[in-house]
N, C-alpha and C positions, 0 to 999 in steps of 0.2 A: 187910629186902629190900622191895624196891615189891614192892604191890598189886597181884595182874590188873587185877581191875577196880574202879572207886570206882560206888558207888549213889550217888545226889544226890539229895535231896529237900529241894526251899525249897517254906516254909509262911506262911501268916499267917488268921490267925483262925480255923482249923479242924481244931482240935486233936482234937476230937473221932475225928475222921478218918484223921488225922494221926497217933494212936498207934495203930492200933489199923495201917496202912502198915508203924511201925516197928515191930510185934513179928512181923506178919508177914514180913518183912526179917528177922529177927533170928532164925528162929526154923532158919535153913539153918546147920550149924557149918563149914563150910568157912571154911578158914582165910588163903585170898592174897584176903582179900574188904575193904574199906574203906567206911564207911556215913556219909556224908557228909550230917549233919538240920541243917538250919538252919530258926532257930523266928525269925517276923520280926516275932509274935503281941500283941498291946495288953499283953498277962494274961503277965507272963514264968512267973509259978508253976507254968502246970498240965501245960507240958511239962517243968519240970526235974525236978518229983514223977515224971514215967512216966520221964526220960531213970536217973532214979538205980538204976533195977530194973537198969539196963544198963552200972552205971557202971565196972565190971567186967572190958566186951567189951570189948579194944583195937584193936579193928575199926572201934568209934564213936567219930565225929569229933563232935562236937556243938556247935553257933554257938548261942550264945541273941541274942537280944532287942538294938539298940543301942539307944543315949542317943536314938535318934529312928530314927524309923520308916525303913526302906530303901524305897525305892521298887521293882517287881515287878524290876526290871532290875538295879538292885545287889546286891538278896536272893538272885537266881540269878547275879551274878558271880560274888559272894561265894564260895557253897555253891562253882561251880567250881572257882574259885581253890582253895580248900584241899584239893583233892584231889588226888592223890600216883600213882591206880592206870597201869599201860597203858593202859585202855582206859578211858572214865568217860561215864556216860552216866545222862540224870537223868528222873525221873520225880514226874508230881506226890503231893502231899499225900494224892489218893483215889484212887490207882494201885496196881500191883503189877509186878513184875520181877521174873524167873527168876533169882535169882543163880548157879544152873548156867549161866548165861550165862555166865559166866572160862569153864569149863570148851570152851564150844564156840566161841565168838573163839581160842583156843589150838589146836583142830582147826583153824579156816581158817584159819593166820597156817601151820602147816604146811605146808597144801596152796601155800599164795598168801602168802608173810614180809614181803611189800609192801603189803599189803590195807591200806587206812587208815580209812576210813569201814564199820560193819556195820548195816545194817539187820534187820529180818522183819515178819512182820505180827505183826498186836495186835487185842483183839477192847474191846470196849466196855463196860459192864454198868453201868445203873443203881442205884445202893443202891438198899436197899429203900424209907428214909428220904424219895427224894426224890419225893416227893406228888406226884402229876401228871404226871408223866413218863410217855409211850407207852412197849407194851415194846417191848423188843428183842428181835431173834437176834443169835447169833453164825454166820457159815458155814464153816465146817468139813472143810477137806479131809484126808483122809487120806493123801497123798502129796507131799512138797514138795521142789521143787530149792532148789540153793542158785544165782542168778543174776547173776553177773557185770557188773553196767550201766556200758555206757563211758558215759565223762566227757562228750564233745559231746549226746550224747543226753539227758542229764540237764540238759546246759546247758538243750539247746531246749526241756524241760517244764521248767523252772525259771524263765527270765527272755524264752521265748515265751508263755506260757504253754498248750503243748500240750496235748489233751487235758484241759486243766484241770476241773476237776467245780464245787464251790462256790471253792475254789483252787488253785494249783496240784499237779501231784500230781508231784512229782520225789522227794522223800523226802530223809534221811538227815542228820537234823533232830537235834544233844545229846538232844531228848527223845523217849523211845522207839527209840533210835537210839543203838549206840555208837559212838567217834572215839578212832582212839588219838593218842596224848599228844603226837608229836608230830604232825601234825594242829591238835591244838587248841593248841602254841603257836605251828605258823605262822600262827595265824588271830590271836592276840594280837601277835606280832612289824606284821603287814602291819596289822591294824587299832587301831595307836595306843594299844596296849598294853589291851587291855581283848576282850573273846570276844565278848559280848555290847552292845549299843548301843542297839538297839529296844524296844519297849515290849510290840512281838508276838515274842515272845524263840522262839519256836520255827521262826516261818519266818523271824529273823534270823540265826540259826545254820541252818539247811538251804542258807540262797543260800551263805553263805559257805563253804559246806562243801563244797557240789560247785564253786564256783572253785575254791580250794585245794586241794584231797582231789585225790588220784591216782589211789587206784585204790579203787572199792565194787563189795560184795557185797552184797545178800541175799538174804539166807531168807524160806522162803515160810507158812514153820512159826510161828503165834502165840509169842513168846514173854513178852511182857506182857499187862498191863489196864490199858486207860485206861478207868477211875473215874469214872462222873458223880453227882456227891453234889447236895445242894439249893442250894449256896453256889459248886458251880459257873459259870463264865461259858458253859461247851460249855453246859450249859443252857439256857442264851438264844440264841443261835443264830440260831435263827429265831422267836422272837421277840420282836416289831418297835418293839411301844411298850417295849420295856426292854433294848435296844441303845444306845440314845441312853445313856441313866442312868449304865448300868456302864461303858459309853468314859468320858463323862465322868466318871464319879468317878477312872476310872484315869490321864485325864490329870490332875486335879485332884493326883492324887497323885506324879506326877513332873513336878508345876510345867508344864505347856506341853500345850498340844493338838499334835500331830505333822500333823495335818493343816494347818497351816501354816504348815509349814516350807518354804526354800524349794523344797526339793527337787521339791514338790508343785504349784508353779509353771507357773501353765495345764490341770492337768487340773482341776476342777471334780466332786469326790466329796469326802465329807465322814464323820464321825463317825456320824451316824444309817443309816449305808447298807451295815454289815454286815461280813461275812467278806472277800468284794472287794474293797473300801475299805481296809479297813486292808493286807490284805496288798502289796497296788497300794504303802503309802507307805508299808511296810517294806524293798519291792521296790527304791522308788526313792530310802529314805536306803542301802543297802547300795549299790545303784550309783557314785553321788553321793562316800560313803566308799571306796571303790575305783579312783573315777578312770578309769569305761568306760560307755562307751554303748551301746543293742544296738537293734536297729528292728525292727519285723514282732509288738511283740506286740500291738498294738490289736486288730484282729479278735480274735484267741482270749479276750483279756479279756472282751471286749463278751460273749462266747457263754460267757466262764464266768458275767457277771453275770447272764444271761438263766437260767441252770442257777439260781442260788445263787434268785433270785426264784421262781425254779419250786415249791423245796422248803418255799417257806411255807405250811401245811395247810390256814390262814382264807386264806380266799375275802377276808376284809378287809385281814390283812396284804400278799397278795402283790400285793392294787391302792396298799397306802401303797406295798411298796418298788418297785410296777411303774413308781409312776406318778416316786419321785423320780430309778429311776434312768434313764426314758426322758428326764425334765428335763435331765440332768447327760450324755448322750450327744447330744441335743441343743446344748447351750451348746459341747460340746467341739469345738474345730476345725471349726466350723458345720456338724456332725453329719455331719461326715465317716462316722465307725463306726457310727452309727444303724439302719442298714439289719439287721448282724448281734446286733444287743439284739432279742431273737425272743421273750420268755418266756409262757410256756403252761401253766396250773396244771390241778396234774395229779391232783385230786379223787381224791386215798390217801383209804381204806378207813381209820378208825380201829385204831389196832395192826397196820396192814400188814404192818409190816416181822418180826410175832410167829409167825411160820409153826416150826413144828418138823415137823421129820422127813428125809427124806432128797429132794434135790434137783439131775439137772442133776452127780449124784454128788458130793454135796457134803454133811455130811451138818449140819443145821441148827439152834440149841438155842436156845429159849428163856428168855431171864433167868432168865425168873416159875417156868421148871418145872422148874429145873436145882435148886432149892433151896439155892443159892448165896446168904449174906449179902453176901458181900465180897468185891471184885475173887479176892482168895487162892482162896475158895473156886471161883470162876469157873472161876479157872485150872487148877486142883487135877481141874476136873470134866474141863475141854478135854484136861486133861494124860492121866488114865486111857483115853483111848482111842488115842491114840499110843502111838510105841517114847519108851523112858529115854533122856533128851539125854545118858547116858553109854553105850547101845546107839549111839549114829548113828557112820557110820565114813564120813567124808566125802572123795571124788576125785575126777579126773578127770572118771567119769563122770555123776555130779551134778553136775555148772556147765551152767548153758544162758544162751544171753543173749537180752534182747525179742528178740521175732520182730522189732521194729518200727523196731529200733534203727538204721542204715544210713539215715543225715540222707538228700536228697533234694538239696539243696545246700548248699558251706561253710557254717557260720557266721564274721558278721562283725560283729567287736563293736571297739571305738577308743575313746579317749580323751576324754576330756570337756574337760580344758584341760590345758592345758603343765603345769601346776606340780603335777598330780599323773600317777607315772606310770601307764601304761595296762593293767590283768591280763594282755591280748592278748599284753602282751611279756612277762611275766614268766614263770617256772619252769614255772609254773601250767597253763600250758599245753601245756607242750613234747611231752605224749603225746596233744591229739588236735591232730584235723585242723589241716592251715594255715590260721590265717586272714590272709582281705585287709585289707591297708589300708583304710581308706575319710576320708572330709571328712568333720570332726568335726562332729556335732550338740549343738547345744543341749536338745534336747529327751532326754528319758529314754528309759527299755527297750529 
């Protein structure tokens, strides 16, 4: 019998946290789960010893290191390819997701049988050994609705960068969300037999999911924890000195600099520019692979870059990032979008996000004050304040739609070349608003 849910965890050289994540997940006794653990580490013996303790658990699929190191893209690809569940989610080796997500998915499908992507709120947690990381908190709401996200609303947020912060905020990556088996297979069929293609795997996934998915539901309740260990890339997202080094290492591993791909032609954004630039490169890759283009994203992208620069805590890093982005916007189409790039340093106090208490109807929990030592511990603290998942009843009264879901104008997409069929004409868009044809253009998003 096919598992209800596959929880996939790819890993490389972070065995200390990987082992704790595995043990936390396998504490759940549910029989309708599958766990796919993929070790891509240089030393195969460490995780092999950890897995020995679980060799009699039929739910476990363990993928050891191969004869050569897999790129991150290929390691994620083999992890999901080895899964067999009706639904699949991926988390990092320093994260946690509640395995009882399986029962929530069953309840959602009873109400909406054709749902293909299910997302939820998730919290962040700095592991105690992440020395030097600022204290953070979790904002916990006590009432959580199920929100059905209209496809065209998601397309706008994904590809037009509407309301983007440090990156587009559309969700429904397989990372910290769950995708149905039929959507995963549809993505594989559309993208040359692969699910992941681009090194920024979470956005590679979310862009494809939004393009090809047919029904999307978000639950505001947290069901997973995004962990930050000392080796996490996310720990240097606002560290200007280390961004370039980390990205160069990734590109050396995959054997190419994806900022030099033809899909980035004419866009002066490079490896040292951090999150927005990396997401743009991913988006360009996906659009090219899917064979479509869309205009009207450029000013929103510039605003996103400004917001990103503003989040750098030190004035030195802020000045450095602002300067290289300002130079890029001056070069891009003769400064056409430079007016939308207006970063302002926020001068945030140290540990500004560490507030604990009640504010605006939310409970704020400081990571450090809860006593949590792992993401699982943090999840348990949060869950103790909420109704048990088994008591949740899902009906039409809980369903909502985003307040700003109605688009002001039709969304226009068009084929990039005569050799690739337009996504706009595929079955994936039949449930969206009418998409008028437009003269093909060579530019991207």
